[in-house]
C-alpha positions as a printed NumPy array, in Angstrom:
array([[ -95.978,  -38.041,  -80.357],
       [ -97.66 ,  -40.206,  -77.806],
       [ -95.696,  -39.349,  -74.683],
       [ -96.481,  -35.631,  -74.555],
       [ -99.378,  -34.74 ,  -72.221],
       [-100.693,  -31.437,  -73.545],
       [-103.677,  -29.244,  -73.993],
       [-103.025,  -27.26 ,  -77.168],
       [-104.223,  -23.906,  -78.367],
       [-103.694,  -22.277,  -81.732],
       [-102.825,  -18.577,  -81.937],
       [-103.103,  -16.64 ,  -85.175],
       [-101.655,  -13.196,  -85.65 ],
       [-104.338,  -12.658,  -88.292],
       [-107.593,  -14.545,  -88.732],
       [-107.645,  -16.663,  -91.91 ],
       [-109.855,  -19.398,  -93.314],
       [-109.216,  -22.121,  -90.711],
       [-109.607,  -24.978,  -93.178],
       [-107.55 ,  -23.728,  -96.137],
       [-104.045,  -25.   ,  -96.841],
       [-101.736,  -22.025,  -96.636],
       [ -97.978,  -22.516,  -96.369],
       [ -96.157,  -25.067,  -94.259],
       [ -96.549,  -26.044,  -90.633],
       [ -94.03 ,  -27.618,  -88.271],
       [ -93.782,  -28.769,  -84.67 ],
       [ -91.184,  -27.065,  -82.442],
       [ -90.244,  -29.089,  -79.386],
       [ -88.086,  -27.681,  -76.605],
       [ -86.726,  -30.826,  -74.948],
       [ -83.042,  -30.254,  -75.682],
       [ -79.931,  -30.106,  -73.516],
       [ -78.877,  -26.875,  -75.221],
       [ -81.984,  -25.335,  -76.825],
       [ -81.436,  -22.695,  -79.458],
       [ -82.329,  -19.117,  -78.67 ],
       [ -85.987,  -18.633,  -79.64 ],
       [ -85.186,  -15.759,  -81.995],
       [ -82.833,  -18.048,  -83.933],
       [ -85.512,  -20.729,  -84.294],
       [ -88.134,  -18.24 ,  -85.445],
       [ -85.75 ,  -16.935,  -88.096],
       [ -84.992,  -20.532,  -89.113],
       [ -88.689,  -21.113,  -89.723],
       [ -89.075,  -17.907,  -91.706],
       [ -85.97 ,  -18.605,  -93.795],
       [ -87.375,  -21.997,  -94.784],
       [ -90.972,  -21.07 ,  -95.521],
       [ -92.703,  -22.369,  -92.389],
       [ -95.541,  -20.027,  -91.49 ],
       [ -97.357,  -22.228,  -88.96 ],
       [ -95.859,  -23.79 ,  -85.839],
       [ -97.106,  -26.011,  -83.038],
       [ -95.477,  -25.698,  -79.615],
       [ -95.789,  -28.276,  -76.854],
       [ -95.444,  -25.786,  -74.016],
       [ -96.035,  -22.082,  -73.533],
       [ -92.372,  -21.167,  -73.25 ],
       [ -92.185,  -17.394,  -72.581],
       [ -89.097,  -16.89 ,  -74.728],
       [ -90.589,  -18.751,  -77.665],
       [ -93.848,  -16.847,  -77.384],
       [ -92.075,  -13.491,  -77.273],
       [ -90.008,  -14.379,  -80.342],
       [ -93.091,  -15.497,  -82.249],
       [ -95.233,  -12.547,  -81.172],
       [ -94.547,  -10.248,  -84.134],
       [ -93.223,  -12.842,  -86.578],
       [ -96.412,  -13.359,  -88.58 ],
       [ -96.138,  -17.105,  -87.915],
       [ -99.34 ,  -18.827,  -86.814],
       [ -98.744,  -20.443,  -83.43 ],
       [-100.24 ,  -23.477,  -81.684],
       [ -99.383,  -23.376,  -77.973],
       [ -99.47 ,  -26.346,  -75.606],
       [-100.566,  -26.522,  -71.968],
       [ -99.757,  -29.723,  -69.991],
       [-102.462,  -32.327,  -70.325],
       [-102.488,  -32.744,  -66.567],
       [-104.798,  -29.698,  -66.548],
       [-107.562,  -31.713,  -68.228],
       [-108.981,  -33.132,  -65.005],
       [-109.283,  -29.673,  -63.474],
       [-110.885,  -28.254,  -66.601],
       [-113.246,  -31.233,  -66.814],
       [-114.446,  -30.859,  -63.236],
       [-114.989,  -27.099,  -63.198],
       [-116.393,  -24.823,  -65.867],
       [-115.159,  -21.919,  -63.743],
       [-111.591,  -23.205,  -64.142],
       [-112.157,  -23.301,  -67.901],
       [-113.568,  -19.769,  -67.832],
       [-110.573,  -18.502,  -65.885],
       [-108.211,  -20.194,  -68.31 ],
       [-109.995,  -18.785,  -71.363],
       [-110.058,  -15.296,  -69.863],
       [-106.31 ,  -15.405,  -69.266],
       [-105.193,  -17.111,  -72.459],
       [-107.549,  -17.298,  -75.412],
       [-108.521,  -13.816,  -76.598],
       [-106.205,  -13.906,  -79.637],
       [-106.429,  -17.615,  -80.47 ],
       [-108.204,  -19.377,  -83.313],
       [-108.192,  -22.95 ,  -81.95 ],
       [-108.267,  -24.546,  -78.522],
       [-107.102,  -28.146,  -78.926],
       [-108.039,  -30.156,  -75.874],
       [-105.504,  -32.889,  -75.191],
       [-102.727,  -34.479,  -77.207],
       [-103.393,  -38.069,  -78.249],
       [-105.384,  -38.614,  -75.012],
       [-106.725,  -42.044,  -75.988],
       [-103.436,  -43.825,  -76.645],
       [-103.675,  -47.345,  -75.248],
       [-100.347,  -46.823,  -73.474],
       [-102.003,  -44.196,  -71.259],
       [-104.232,  -46.889,  -69.711],
       [-107.335,  -44.647,  -69.817],
       [-105.637,  -41.879,  -67.847],
       [-107.39 ,  -39.191,  -69.904],
       [-110.383,  -41.132,  -71.246],
       [-112.93 ,  -39.761,  -68.801],
       [-111.726,  -36.157,  -68.657],
       [-111.105,  -35.186,  -72.29 ],
       [-114.706,  -34.728,  -73.42 ],
       [-115.858,  -32.864,  -70.275],
       [-112.82 ,  -30.595,  -70.594],
       [-113.718,  -29.987,  -74.247],
       [-117.296,  -29.104,  -73.296],
       [-116.198,  -26.741,  -70.538],
       [-113.682,  -24.994,  -72.783],
       [-116.382,  -24.469,  -75.413],
       [-118.794,  -23.124,  -72.779],
       [-116.085,  -20.766,  -71.557],
       [-115.409,  -19.57 ,  -75.105],
       [-119.088,  -18.818,  -75.64 ],
       [-119.333,  -16.963,  -72.331],
       [-116.291,  -14.888,  -73.282],
       [-117.902,  -13.96 ,  -76.602],
       [-115.343,  -15.983,  -78.571],
       [-117.515,  -18.905,  -79.661],
       [-117.681,  -17.842,  -83.309],
       [-114.   ,  -17.014,  -83.73 ],
       [-112.259,  -19.62 ,  -81.556],
       [-112.888,  -23.302,  -82.287],
       [-112.051,  -26.337,  -80.14 ],
       [-110.324,  -29.452,  -81.491],
       [-108.866,  -32.701,  -80.142],
       [-105.513,  -33.947,  -81.538],
       [-105.664,  -37.74 ,  -81.778],
       [-103.286,  -40.536,  -82.624],
       [-104.287,  -42.675,  -85.599],
       [-104.893,  -45.627,  -83.267],
       [-108.357,  -44.257,  -82.427],
       [-109.646,  -45.867,  -85.638],
       [-109.089,  -49.215,  -87.307],
       [-110.209,  -51.398,  -90.186],
       [-110.906,  -55.073,  -89.586],
       [-110.837,  -55.694,  -93.354],
       [-107.519,  -53.886,  -93.772],
       [-109.109,  -51.559,  -96.333],
       [-109.847,  -47.85 ,  -95.855],
       [-113.53 ,  -48.475,  -96.563],
       [-113.667,  -50.651,  -93.433],
       [-112.644,  -47.792,  -91.177],
       [-114.408,  -47.347,  -87.861],
       [-113.504,  -46.153,  -84.39 ],
       [-111.977,  -48.458,  -81.796],
       [-114.686,  -50.426,  -79.991],
       [-113.487,  -49.389,  -76.525],
       [-113.876,  -45.666,  -77.327],
       [-116.471,  -45.788,  -80.119],
       [-119.231,  -44.054,  -78.185],
       [-116.818,  -41.461,  -76.812],
       [-115.383,  -40.711,  -80.265],
       [-118.801,  -40.221,  -81.843],
       [-119.8  ,  -37.914,  -78.977],
       [-116.656,  -35.818,  -79.403],
       [-116.993,  -35.629,  -83.179],
       [-120.673,  -34.691,  -82.952],
       [-119.689,  -31.934,  -80.549],
       [-116.969,  -30.685,  -82.901],
       [-119.32 ,  -30.868,  -85.871],
       [-122.086,  -29.002,  -84.044],
       [-119.622,  -26.227,  -83.236],
       [-118.083,  -25.995,  -86.715],
       [-114.734,  -27.252,  -85.429],
       [-112.037,  -29.499,  -86.969],
       [-110.637,  -32.836,  -85.844],
       [-106.839,  -33.11 ,  -85.586],
       [-105.102,  -36.409,  -86.359],
       [-101.441,  -37.472,  -86.142],
       [-100.324,  -39.932,  -88.86 ],
       [ -96.937,  -41.695,  -88.824],
       [ -96.181,  -44.048,  -91.747],
       [ -92.759,  -44.667,  -90.17 ],
       [ -94.443,  -46.294,  -87.184],
       [ -96.342,  -48.651,  -89.51 ],
       [ -93.018,  -49.773,  -90.941],
       [ -91.36 ,  -49.898,  -87.52 ],
       [ -94.09 ,  -52.037,  -85.971],
       [ -94.461,  -54.624,  -88.74 ],
       [ -91.433,  -56.316,  -90.372],
       [ -93.743,  -57.506,  -93.167],
       [ -95.071,  -54.037,  -93.978],
       [ -94.499,  -53.244,  -97.7  ],
       [ -91.528,  -50.877,  -97.536],
       [ -92.254,  -48.634, -100.533],
       [ -95.894,  -48.227,  -99.493],
       [ -94.652,  -45.952,  -96.682],
       [ -93.537,  -43.32 ,  -99.223],
       [ -95.146,  -41.058, -101.814],
       [ -93.011,  -41.656, -104.908],
       [ -95.107,  -44.404, -106.481],
       [ -92.556,  -47.217, -106.152],
       [ -94.98 ,  -49.541, -104.366],
       [ -95.321,  -52.596, -106.605],
       [ -98.736,  -53.584, -105.253],
       [-101.029,  -50.592, -104.706],
       [-103.966,  -51.097, -102.374],
       [-107.224,  -51.351, -104.313],
       [-110.404,  -50.624, -102.382],
       [-113.399,  -50.634, -104.705],
       [-113.196,  -47.566, -106.924],
       [-110.195,  -46.171, -105.03 ],
       [-106.519,  -47.066, -105.464],
       [-103.882,  -46.209, -102.852],
       [-100.176,  -45.961, -103.65 ],
       [ -99.111,  -44.917, -100.128],
       [-100.117,  -45.632,  -96.547],
       [-100.632,  -41.96 ,  -95.635],
       [-103.612,  -41.627,  -97.973],
       [-104.896,  -45.063,  -96.966],
       [-104.641,  -44.186,  -93.276],
       [-106.267,  -40.799,  -93.77 ],
       [-109.145,  -42.297,  -95.748],
       [-109.651,  -44.938,  -93.059],
       [-110.456,  -42.014,  -90.771],
       [-112.696,  -40.449,  -93.415],
       [-114.565,  -43.756,  -93.751],
       [-115.007,  -43.894,  -89.981],
       [-116.391,  -40.356,  -90.022],
       [-118.756,  -41.141,  -92.893],
       [-119.894,  -44.409,  -91.32 ],
       [-120.91 ,  -42.587,  -88.163],
       [-122.737,  -39.743,  -89.879],
       [-120.025,  -37.06 ,  -90.064],
       [-118.908,  -36.9  ,  -93.717],
       [-117.957,  -33.226,  -93.685],
       [-115.971,  -32.759,  -90.47 ],
       [-112.753,  -30.884,  -91.381],
       [-109.489,  -32.697,  -90.547],
       [-106.054,  -31.259,  -89.71 ],
       [-102.909,  -33.429,  -89.77 ],
       [-101.189,  -32.256,  -86.592],
       [ -98.049,  -34.401,  -86.81 ],
       [ -96.36 ,  -36.309,  -89.642],
       [ -92.687,  -36.939,  -90.371],
       [ -89.767,  -39.384,  -90.468],
       [ -86.808,  -39.789,  -88.064],
       [ -83.155,  -39.911,  -89.115],
       [ -81.548,  -42.126,  -86.459],
       [ -82.239,  -44.681,  -83.751],
       [ -83.69 ,  -47.42 ,  -85.98 ],
       [ -82.649,  -49.371,  -89.114],
       [ -85.381,  -47.541,  -91.061],
       [ -84.5  ,  -44.131,  -89.624],
       [ -81.938,  -42.376,  -91.818],
       [ -81.369,  -39.055,  -93.543],
       [ -81.945,  -40.673,  -96.932],
       [ -85.308,  -42.155,  -95.987],
       [ -86.393,  -39.021,  -94.122],
       [ -85.657,  -36.95 ,  -97.198],
       [ -87.533,  -39.413,  -99.401],
       [ -90.592,  -39.249,  -97.156],
       [ -90.643,  -35.531,  -96.387],
       [ -89.909,  -34.473,  -99.967],
       [ -92.603,  -36.834, -101.16 ],
       [ -95.087,  -35.304,  -98.744],
       [ -94.113,  -31.773,  -99.767],
       [ -94.586,  -32.692, -103.427],
       [ -97.881,  -34.349, -102.549],
       [ -99.078,  -31.144, -100.887],
       [ -97.859,  -28.96 , -103.749],
       [ -99.499,  -30.882, -106.55 ],
       [-102.708,  -31.882, -104.785],
       [-105.389,  -33.062, -104.868],
       [-106.525,  -34.472, -101.531],
       [-106.998,  -38.14 , -100.713],
       [-109.033,  -40.467, -102.963],
       [-112.098,  -40.063, -100.717],
       [-111.601,  -36.305, -100.263],
       [-109.96 ,  -35.188, -103.507],
       [-111.177,  -31.607, -103.162],
       [-109.911,  -31.068,  -99.597],
       [-106.231,  -31.047,  -98.708],
       [-105.725,  -30.81 ,  -94.93 ],
       [-103.341,  -28.437,  -93.211],
       [-100.192,  -30.397,  -92.34 ],
       [ -97.701,  -29.862,  -89.491],
       [ -94.367,  -31.6  ,  -90.03 ],
       [ -92.899,  -33.393,  -87.058],
       [ -90.468,  -31.956,  -86.327],
       [ -88.433,  -28.827,  -86.97 ],
       [ -85.501,  -29.753,  -84.684],
       [ -84.083,  -32.849,  -83.018],
       [ -84.663,  -33.025,  -79.259],
       [ -81.817,  -34.813,  -77.493],
       [ -83.529,  -34.755,  -74.086],
       [ -86.81 ,  -36.436,  -75.069],
       [ -87.922,  -39.703,  -73.542],
       [ -86.992,  -42.715,  -75.674],
       [ -89.782,  -44.863,  -74.244],
       [ -91.592,  -44.897,  -77.636],
       [ -88.288,  -45.849,  -79.358],
       [ -84.652,  -44.78 ,  -79.754],
       [ -85.696,  -42.781,  -82.819],
       [ -87.756,  -40.386,  -80.677],
       [ -84.943,  -37.82 ,  -80.403],
       [ -84.288,  -37.668,  -84.144],
       [ -87.487,  -36.505,  -85.879],
       [ -86.079,  -33.087,  -86.76 ],
       [ -85.717,  -31.806,  -90.303],
       [ -82.74 ,  -29.996,  -88.747],
       [ -80.283,  -31.183,  -86.113],
       [ -80.79 ,  -29.814,  -82.596],
       [ -78.387,  -26.943,  -83.414],
       [ -80.285,  -25.971,  -86.57 ],
       [ -77.727,  -27.514,  -88.935],
       [ -79.058,  -29.006,  -92.18 ],
       [ -79.497,  -32.782,  -92.297],
       [ -80.403,  -33.174,  -95.971],
       [ -81.542,  -31.166,  -98.958],
       [ -85.245,  -30.443,  -99.188],
       [ -87.318,  -28.375, -101.589],
       [ -89.762,  -26.584,  -99.312],
       [ -91.092,  -24.079, -101.824],
       [ -90.42 ,  -21.694, -104.699],
       [ -86.856,  -20.398, -104.771],
       [ -85.607,  -22.982, -102.261],
       [ -85.235,  -26.066, -104.462],
       [ -82.981,  -28.52 , -102.659],
       [ -81.602,  -25.795, -100.417],
       [ -82.687,  -25.444,  -96.835],
       [ -81.2  ,  -22.574,  -94.841],
       [ -79.35 ,  -23.449,  -91.631],
       [ -79.881,  -21.602,  -88.366],
       [ -77.927,  -18.369,  -88.119],
       [ -76.104,  -16.938,  -85.127],
       [ -75.739,  -20.228,  -83.233],
       [ -73.137,  -20.091,  -80.454],
       [ -71.139,  -23.28 ,  -79.92 ],
       [ -69.017,  -24.662,  -77.094],
       [ -65.242,  -24.856,  -77.509],
       [ -64.003,  -27.344,  -80.111],
       [ -62.812,  -29.933,  -77.606],
       [ -63.821,  -33.497,  -76.87 ],
       [ -63.623,  -36.169,  -74.193],
       [ -62.232,  -39.512,  -75.408],
       [ -61.164,  -42.708,  -73.692],
       [ -57.455,  -42.863,  -72.91 ],
       [ -55.403,  -45.238,  -75.038],
       [ -54.088,  -47.005,  -71.939],
       [ -57.539,  -47.415,  -70.37 ],
       [ -58.638,  -51.033,  -69.859],
       [ -61.845,  -52.045,  -71.636],
       [ -62.12 ,  -54.873,  -69.116],
       [ -62.319,  -52.509,  -66.15 ],
       [ -65.402,  -53.588,  -64.127],
       [ -66.246,  -49.929,  -63.524],
       [ -66.544,  -49.168,  -67.24 ],
       [ -70.043,  -50.595,  -67.697],
       [ -71.631,  -48.602,  -64.863],
       [ -69.825,  -45.454,  -66.052],
       [ -71.194,  -45.941,  -69.57 ],
       [ -74.656,  -46.514,  -68.143],
       [ -74.42 ,  -43.274,  -66.182],
       [ -73.261,  -41.324,  -69.242],
       [ -76.075,  -42.648,  -71.417],
       [ -78.666,  -42.013,  -68.707],
       [ -78.   ,  -38.276,  -68.828],
       [ -76.946,  -37.89 ,  -72.472],
       [ -78.184,  -39.101,  -75.843],
       [ -76.532,  -42.392,  -76.836],
       [ -79.308,  -43.517,  -79.168],
       [ -76.987,  -43.384,  -82.2  ],
       [ -75.074,  -46.356,  -80.736],
       [ -78.071,  -48.713,  -80.799],
       [ -78.502,  -51.613,  -83.197],
       [ -79.321,  -50.32 ,  -86.661],
       [ -78.433,  -46.745,  -85.72 ],
       [ -75.869,  -44.491,  -87.39 ],
       [ -72.943,  -45.338,  -85.073],
       [ -73.768,  -48.993,  -84.418],
       [ -70.528,  -50.16 ,  -86.071],
       [ -68.102,  -48.685,  -83.527],
       [ -65.843,  -50.987,  -81.52 ],
       [ -65.796,  -51.078,  -77.717],
       [ -63.38 ,  -48.193,  -77.366],
       [ -65.322,  -46.158,  -79.911],
       [ -68.583,  -46.798,  -78.065],
       [ -67.006,  -45.68 ,  -74.801],
       [ -65.533,  -42.512,  -76.3  ],
       [ -68.822,  -41.639,  -77.996],
       [ -70.815,  -42.092,  -74.795],
       [ -68.392,  -40.188,  -72.583],
       [ -68.01 ,  -37.366,  -75.09 ],
       [ -71.738,  -36.858,  -75.614],
       [ -72.118,  -36.743,  -71.824],
       [ -69.267,  -34.218,  -71.615],
       [ -70.92 ,  -31.997,  -74.229],
       [ -74.344,  -32.364,  -72.601],
       [ -72.804,  -31.174,  -69.339],
       [ -71.461,  -28.092,  -71.189],
       [ -67.871,  -29.41 ,  -71.116],
       [ -67.553,  -29.246,  -67.345],
       [ -64.168,  -30.638,  -66.386],
       [ -65.611,  -33.138,  -63.941],
       [ -67.814,  -34.589,  -66.677],
       [ -64.738,  -35.852,  -68.529],
       [ -62.794,  -36.895,  -65.444],
       [ -65.551,  -39.351,  -64.644],
       [ -64.621,  -41.196,  -67.82 ],
       [ -60.846,  -41.186,  -67.435]])
């Protein structure tokens, strides 16, 4: 998502065709109050058929657990390194020498051209990409290790509203064509993050069923010879049109993030997440590709494997609830992720829980106490209260229920420390 600043690299335990669809990919974020042991998460992925994973930081425990798993790994380095890599090819060479010998991709940046970044990474992404490629060549890895740039779908647009009108944003048009030419010249893919949920979230008039893959949309989008029954294909082909329009019809594309949240918004629920994710899985299984690229189905990384209850909610209250599994690896909803697993995900095994005890508001406590509001604010600053928001799963609680929920989630976040509950007495 947009508020992660990362330089990403992709590690493969065995070298495969980099542009073939093989198995399932997922994103594994680590921003949780009580993160699962890495070995448990790796087994969770294996039990559910995920053989590719994207990390947003090079966590030593996660890397050790993944080392002999056979899972293909994409590792993130903070995007704040981009300026240093852009200004010094020697810094890029040092980084490559230390980190890249076993990797297949080096993905420079994570959605660096989001408008919300106010051009923070606009002038350093391409130079960093060039220096990384030069360092790869110097290290003798230029043929085996390919650079890429993960981008948010806001880097392209269509004034006509049709995929055929796709082109890159005017403010970064020249930069985008330079980056894509560089990728194309080096036989490298472009990585794009596509979120149909955000289309629905941002526009109250967006056609609801067009966000999904099950063909319920009553008015498909017709664009010349092509017909679109879902926004994912329409969005993807808008990018393909932009590539074709600028002379790059054959650049390979990877979908680095796609998914649906389960809480924090009226359109974020387990039912809708299942509808979207199952539809995407079925779409991948049956093929073909998009209307404009019917013979090429991109690799897809689901966002995300697990909820992250410590993520920033600046993009929206839903930001902590993208997981296919809850933060503890428990199953949210049934999902057919492959042969032999129809409707049956496998929960995380070996999870250790805190004691079965809770912090609730005393019956005699006064809801009119002037100190209650600040105490609730404190609790929800340090713990995840997003389920209490309007349109969220616990929005219907009364005042006492809201208080108990907030104080209890704070108590659990603080690992049931006695003082954490006494604050809310």
